[in-house]
Each structure stands twice: as structure tokens, then as C-alpha cells.
Residue, then its C-alpha position, 0 to 999 in steps of 0.5 A: m369180137r364182142r363190142v365194149n361199151a365206150p361210155f364206161r371209159l369216160p368216168r375213169t377219166i373223170r375219176q383220174a381228174v378228180f384224183f389229181c385235184g385231190i392230190l393238189t388239195g392234200f399238198f396245199v393243206s400240207s403246205a399251209s400247215c407248214a407255213e403256219i410255223g414260220t410264215t409271218p402274217p400280213s399286216p392288217s389294213a382298213p376294212i374293205t367295202d362291199t363294192r370290192l367283194a368281187n374278183l377277190t384275190l388271196r391278198d384281198c381276203l387276208d386283208i379283209a379277214l385281218a380287219n374284220n375277224h373278231s378273234r383278233a379283237v379278242s387277242r387285242f383285249g388280251i394284250e390290254i389286260a396284260e398291260a394293265q396288269h403290268r401297270q398294276a404291278t409297277s404301281a407298288y414302286w410309287p408312294q401310296l397316298g390316301v385321304k380320309a375324312s369323317a364328320t361325326i356328331m356325338d350324343e353329348d360333348p365329351n368331357f373329363i371329370f377331375p375327382a374331388k380331393t382334400m388339400r392339407t397344409p402343415a403348420s408353419t411359421v411365417i416371418a413377417t416384416t413390420p416397422l418394428g422389425p421381423m415378427p414371427i407368425e404361427v400358421p396352424a395346420g389346415s385342410y381345403e376341400i377341392p370339389e369335383q370338376n367337369v371339364k369339356l374337351m371338345d364340341r360334340k360336332n367334329l370334322y376330322a381329315t387325314l392324309n396318309a402316305t407310305l413308301p416301300l423301301y425293301t420288300g424282300g424282292r416281292i415287288s420286282a418278282v411280281v413285275r417280272q411275272a407281269e412282263q412275261g404275261m405281256r409277252a405271252a399275250r403278244e404271242e397269243a395275238r400273233r398265234t391268232d393272226l397266224q391262225v386267221t391267215y392259215d384258215v383264210t388261205r385254206y378256205y380260199y384255195g378250198a373254194v378255188l378247188a371246189g370251183e375247179l371240181v365243179r367245172i370239171g364235173r360240168d365238162a364231164l357231164t356235157r361229154m357224157e350227155v353227148t355220148l348218151e345222145l350218140t348212144e340213143n341215135l345208134y340205138t334207135k337209128g343205127s345198125g342194131k349193134v347198140k342194145k337198149t341195155d347199153y342205152l339204159r346203162n349209159k343213161t344211168v351213168v349220166e344221171g349219177l354224174r348229174s347227182a355228183v355235179t349237184a353235190l360238187e356245186a353244194n360243196e362250192q357253196l359251203a366252201g364260200a360260206a366257210l371263207t366268208n366266216a373266216m373273213g369276219i364278214p356277214w354270212n349273207t355276203t356274196i363273194r366272188l374269187a378272182p380267176g386262177g388255179l391252185p399254185y404249186n410250190p415244191n418244197q425245197a427245205e430240209l426237215p431239220a431246218l423246218v424243225d429248228g424254224s418251228y422252235r424259233f417262230n412257233p408262238d406256243w413255244a414262245r408262250l411256254e418260254a414266257g411261262l417258265k420265266a414267270a414261274e421262276a419269278r413266282i418262286d422269288e415272290a414266294r421266297s420273299g415271305h421269309l424276309p422283312t419289309v421296310g417302309l416309310f409312312g407319314t400322316l397329316s391331320r386336321i381337326e375342325n371343331s367349334y370349341d377352342k379349349g380342351i383338346t381342340t386348341p389351335q395348337n392341336r388342330n393341325s398335326w403331322m407324323v413321319g416314321i419308318g416301320i419294319e415287319l419281320p415274319l417269325f412264324n406263319g404255320m410253314r405257309t411260306v415254305a409250302e408256297v415256295r414248294e408249290a412254285k417250284a413244282r409249277l416250274e418243274r411241271l412247265k419244264e416237262q410240258q416244254i419237253l412234250l411240246r418240243e417233241g410234239l412240234a417236231l412230230q407235227v413238222k415231220h408229219i407235214f413234211i412227209q405228206m408234202m413229199s408224198s404229195q409231190r411224188q403223187k403229183s408227178f405220177a398223176e400228171a403222167a396218168a392224166i396224159s395217158s388217160e386223155e390219149n385213151r379217151a380220144l382213141n375210144e371216142r373216135a372208135y365209138q363214133e366209127e362203130l369200131v368197138 
């Protein structure tokens, strides 16, 4: 019977171990994707010092990431922008006050010229009282020339200050519509921040377990390499000192396998370093920071939920769905804002004025230096080229577009959840099959090693 070279049995065992780890990786990625939909991220904590970057657990990595990842800072500023926009919108409810002041110097004093005119008096009879009794006196008709008069109104140096105030009484719903849009903007910004937290949590979790898996693969590779090196040494001894059953071709073939395995272990070690670099980047710490993970394996948590429950949960907790709902409400408010262009606006206004001038005659008398005015105004749009009608149509079209996008998002979320669910269930079944195959492979390896050492095969 022709002898079968036993070293070629061991690579199959290694491939089975790697396949088993790959199954766990696929299940982990599926579980993390599903967790992104309905899992609330841990609350951020204070930054962790460098002295604690050893024996890091998943919770430690998440705390560091939530304290240092710059994506969260971007989302935080987005919330501040939305809140500032809301304050801008609500400011329209308050009275608007403004002060204006101006100091002017004219080339000369302003004046007013009374034109020259002639005053004519008709003839008349005046009864004069004398000691002799009343006596009529005849006054002949006459005329008097009044020359042109140059009247100074004020000094050429003038200081003028006014205090203006306006208060909107009715705007056709425009202010309230803008405020509602700003409120939905804040809601969308908060959901975006929550999405960022979920993304950071998902990335760190995936990279953490990726680094753990890479470390396990390196350990398995090194263990397999050690076994193969022992087998190579045994093959060499049998070739040089044995009974001659082992040929040089068998030795060279075994040596080729060992060298190939060394190359594979080198690649696995590089993958472990890359996984650690990806985790460092996701945690938001400097790239040259060295981290060490706490010892531990990959967790296995079988899925017990049903697909309809997972889909319903995605609609309740998915931040993209919540942002779209906020966008729909903002679009409805935008329609009300556009419709307000058809309605009148009513408001109160008032002005308080003060004039400072060195001249106290003309129009700058003490009575005219201080003045105030209060009134109510109304503005009714009559025709603007159908612009308001077009704005209303645009706002309605935007709302309908968002509704269609909501349908696409609903179907897309359900499809993603179903895809991940199928992957999870498939990974669970593959895991059970891989465990049975691993047990059989270990028994087969032990039998082949024993037979190889006793030169039975």
C-alpha cells in the first residue's frame, strides 16, 4: 500500500479553524449591524488617560471613543446651530428696538426766504373822539412795500437721534411657521447626533472584535506553524536517518508548506496591526498610541427575536427615520409660511426723536427739539406676479417628494433588517456545522499524527 504523506493533513485542520473564525466574524458583523438599529449607545464619560490604554475592554474603548471622537463634536455643533436658528425664529415675536444717531455739518445755515410783497389799504373813514365831539377823518387809499425777508431756520451743525420700535400683531402665520420649522430643525439635529453616537459605537465594537479576531487568528496561525515545524523536523529525521520510506520530495513538499504557512502568519500579524490601527482611529486617539486589549474571546449571542419585531423596532429607533419625520413636519410648516404671503400684516410702530442745535429759533425751538409718534400700520399684498402662488406650489412639491422618500426609506430599512437577519440565522447554522467539523478534524489530526510517528502511513 502506498504511503500517504501526513503533513498534508494538518493544513486542512488549519483551514477548518480559520473557517470557523470566519463564521464567527460574519455573525458578529451581522449582530453589530442589527444592534445599530435598536441599541442605545452608552453615555459619554471623561477622557481616559494614556496609563489606562492597556487591557482595554470593549466598554473602555467605547468610553474613550465617546469622549474623544471628533464626529461627536461635529454633531454637537450642529445642535448648537439648530438651537441658534430657533432663537432667531422666536425673536420675531418680540418688539424690535433700534437707535439711530447722526451728526451733520452743512455748508451753510438753512434758511427760508419770505418774498417781497405790496400791502394795499383801501380808503376809509375813521371817527375820532375829540373834546368837541365825534369828528370823521377821511383816510385815503394807500400801499406799503414789504421787502424780502431771509429767515434762519437752524444752525448748520446738527445732531439728530431717534429711537424706533416695532411690534408685529399679525403676520398671517408666517412667524409661527418659521418657528415650527426651526423646532423640527433642532429635532433633526438631535437625531443626527444620536446617529453619530450609534455609528461611533458600531464602528468601535466592530473594530474591537475585529482586533480580537485578528489576534485569535495570529494565535492559531502560530500554533499551526509550530506543529508544522515539528512535523517538518520529524520528516527531516525520517529522511536522513530513517528506513528510507520518506523521500527527498516528501521533505521538500513539507518544507514548502511550512514556508507558505510562515508567510500566512506574517500576513495575519500585519492584519492584527491594521485592526489595532483602525480601532485607534475610531476611538479618536493619536495614531501612534499603542493599545492592548483585555484577554477574551468573541462573544456568541444567538438571535431570539422575530423578523417583524426587528423591522418595527427599526422604525421606532432608527435616527434616519426620525429625521425624515421631522423633515415632513418642517415641510408642512413651510407651506404655511408660503401661504402667509396672501394675508395682510399688521403691526405697531413708534418713534422718539431728539434734535441738538445751537440755534433756538426757526424749526429748532425748545418745543420742537423733542418729539414722539405712535401708530399702527397694515400692509396688504395685492399683486406680486404670482410669486406667492409659485412658492406655495414649490412647498407642496417638496412635501410630496419627502413623502415618496419616506416610502423608499421604509422599504429600504425593512430590506436591510431582513438581509442582516438572514445573515445572522445563516451564521448560527454554520456555527453549529463548523463545531461538528472541528471536532472531527481534531480526531482525524490526532490519528494521523500518531500513525505518522509510528510510520504506519
